[in-house]
FILUM-337812 format. One record per residue (C-alpha): residue in one letter; x, y, z. Coordinates in steps of 0.001 Angstrom, whole numbers, plus 524288, in hexadecimal, padded with zeros to 5 digits. Example, Ala and Ser with C-alpha at 12.3 -4.5 7.8 and 13.67 -1.06 7.14 Angstrom:
# FILUM-337812
A8300C7EE6C81E78S835667FBDC81BE4
# end
This chain:
# FILUM-337812
XE6FC6245DE0DACDXE7449246FF0CD82XE823C248790CB5FXE81AA245020BAC8XE7AC4246600AF5BXE799C246070A1D2XE75BD24F2409814XE755F24DB408902XE6B632584308505XE683725EE607865XE681B26C7E07C31XE5E6D2712D070DBXE53872677707406XE52EA26B870829AXE52192783B0829EXE49242771E0796FXE40DA26DF4082ABXE4475276D408F9CXE420B282FD0888CXE4E662869E08BD1XE590A28F140844CXE6428289EC08313XE718528F9C08675XE7E2628DD508049XE88C9284E4084DBXE80F227A0C08993XE88C026E7A08EE4XE8AC4260E4084E2XE84A32567A08994XE8B2A24CEF094A9XE87C92404609A0BXE8E7E2428E0A6BBXE8D54250660AB6AXE922C2501B0B7EAXE8F1925E120C430XE97CE26C3E0BF97XE9344267700B1B0XE8C1C270920A832XE7F9026C360A6B1XE7290270D009D1DXE678F277200A5ABXE599727C3D0A37AXE552B2879D0AA6BXE4C03292000A91EXE4D4C29E4A0ACFEXE42CB2AB050B46AXE3FE92ACDB0A424XE3A032A11B0A380XE466529D7209924XE4B4728FF409998XE59CA28E53095B3XE63002828B09315XE6ED8286A809B55XE7B8C27FEB09FAFXE7F482800D0AD1DXE86BF27B410B78DXE839226DE00BE09XE86C4272020CC22XE7B7227D900D0FFXE839E2896A0D533XE790B291E80DD81XE7AD22A2100DA17XE7F742A4EE0E8B3XE89EF29AEE0E6F1XE97FA2A09B0E858XE9E62298490E089XE982128FEB0D4EFXE9FFF2841B0D94FXE97C027FBA0E6F7XE9BCA276C20F19EXE937626D9A0EECDXE8C102660A0E40AXE7EBB26F350DF0CXE7C98264D60D16CXE71F625F320D952XE67F7265460E0CEXE5D6025ACD0EBC7XE5087261530E670XE4C472603C0F312XE55DC2687B0F7F5XE56FF271A10EECBXE4EB627E490F18CXE54C027CF70FFBAXE636427C8B0FC5CXE6A732884C0FA7FXE7077284C20EE63XE6594280BD0E76AXE5975288330EAE2XE5A75294DA0E1FFXE5B9828C470D720XE5048282F70DD2DXE466928DE50DD5CXE48F42941C0CFFDXE541728F050C8C5XE4F712810C0C438XE55FA279C70B684XE54C626E6D0AEC7XE62462669B0AC70XE5EFB25EBE0A009XE6575251E10A09DXE65AD244770985EXE68DA23E4B0A369XE6D2823CB60B383XE75D5233040BBDFXE758D22EA80CA23XE7D6C224BB0D17CXE79E1219970D771XE8018218B50E782XE8B0620FE80E0DAXE8ECF219070D79DXE8590213F20C9CAXE822221E480C1CDXE74A221D700BB64XE7128226AB0AECEXE63A222C0C0B0ABXE5C7B231130A410XE4DF22348009DD4XE48A3225770976EXE464A22C7A088F4XE54552336E08D64XE4EA22431508C48XE52EC24CC1092D1XE529A24D7F0A366XE4D8625B210A93FXE569C259B30B573XE52B6263F00BEC7XE5C2026E5B0C418XE5FF327A6B0C8AAXE6868285930C30EXE6F5E291630C8C3XE75D229C1B0C4AFXE83ED29FA70C8CFXE90872A9260C6A5XE9BBB2AB530CE7BXE96922BB090CFB1XE90CA2C8190C891XE92AD2C7F60BAB6XE98C02BA1F0B982XE93322AEC90B037XE89172A72B0B644XE877C298970B7A9XE7B9C28F8C0B77FXE7B3B284690BEC3XE727827A210C1D0XE6F7B26EAD0CC49XE6805260ED0CA53XE5C782605A0D3C4XE5C002527A0D87DXE513B24C190E0DBXE4D0D23E010E48CXE4FED233CE0DB8CXE441622A740D773XE433A21CCB0DBE6XE4A4A217C80CFA7XE53DE221300CF13XE573321FC00DDCBXE5C38212A90DA61XE67BC21AB00D4A9XE6906227A80DE36XE5F6022D9F0E71EXE5F4723B5C0E02CXE5AB423E510D053XE5A3D24AC80C9F7XE4DFC2513C0C96FXE478F251240BB26XE3E4225A670B677XE3143256AC0AC6CXE30602608B0A143XE23E9262490A6E5XE2B6226AF60B172XE346626FA20AB23XE2E2127D510AB62XE2B4327DCA0B9EDXE399E277C60BCB7XE4140283CB0B5C3XE370B28E980B796XE3E9B297E60C272XE322F29D8A0C575XE2BAC28F390CB7EXE342B28F2E0DAEEXE3B7E283DB0DC7DXE360D282F60EA9EXE28A627E8F0E508XE2D99275600D951XE3B5D26F0C0E1F3XE318826B770EBE0XE28BC2632C0E139XE372625AEA0DCFAXE35F8253250EA4EXE282324FE90EA6EXE24A32424A0EBD9XE207023C7B0DE21XE25F8247590D556XE2B7023D810CB2DXE279D23BD60BC59XE25BD22F8D0B729XE2F7A22F160AC84XE3AA8227CB0AEA2XE4A79229420AD53XE51F121D260A88AXE5E4D21BE60B27EXE6AC3211850AEF8XE76EC20DB30B3F1XE83DD215D10ACA4XE91722152A0ACCBXE985221B9A0B6A3XE984322A9A0B133XEA84322D650AAE7XEA8012380B09F9CXE9E6823DDD0972DXE92AB2379A08B97XE8770230B908ADBXE8BC82224B08D4CXE8C3B226F8099EEXE7D252255409B9BXE7EE9215D009755XE761720CAE09E1BXE7D6F203640A4E5XE71D91FA450A78CXE639E1FA610A4BCXE5B67206D60A76EXE538A20B010B48DXE4A88213270B3E3XE471221FAE0BD81XE3AB9229430BF8AXE3ED0236F20BE48XE3E5B240F50C807XE37BE24CC10C465XE32B8258490CE95XE261C259AA0C6E8XE1C9624EAF0C47C
# end
C-alpha cells in the first residue's frame, strides 16, 4: 500500500517534461500527503493533450451517488483493478501519473521508511483517475488512486506492496486513453517486469506535521530495485 507520499515539485519543469498544460492552483509542496488531500496529476485527454491538474487522492467512480466512498479508494491493486467495479472504467482508459518526490511505507512494527530515487528525480507513480459530479450542471471533481504492485524483494523487507512506477520510456502508452488497459495492466503482474534502476530507502521518524525534515535519514541507506510495468 501507499498511505503517504512527498511532493516538492517544480511544476513548470514537470509540465515541460511531460509535455502537459499546467492548470492553475496546483497543490503547495508537502512531505506528508495523506489520502483525501489535493495532489498533482498528469493525464491525457482523447485529443492527445496532456494536462497537469489538481485531483483529490481518493478515487470516486462516476456512477457513485456520493463523493464519500464507504471504503478506502486511495490505493488500487494492479492485479484486480480491471475487475473491481470501483476502478474498472478508469483502468481501461483513464490512467495517469502521480508525480512524487518519494513515498513512505511502514514495517509491521510501525517503523516508517522513505523511498526515493538515488538522484532525487521525480517518481512517475502509476495512477488511475475519475471525474465525478453530484448532478448535471454541478462542477466536476477530479479524483485519483495510486496503483500498487507486489514489492520487490528488498522493498518487501519493509512492506509486501509498493506503488507501481512507470518509466519515462513508457509514459506514452501508459497515458494514452486509446490503449486499452486490458492489454497494458496484465503486463504489470508478469514475472521479471522490473527495471534495473534502484530506489534508496531509509528509516525516518514518525510522521508528524509537515516539512522536508520528515524525510531525514535515521540510519544507513539501503536500496531497493524499482518496480515497473514494462522493461
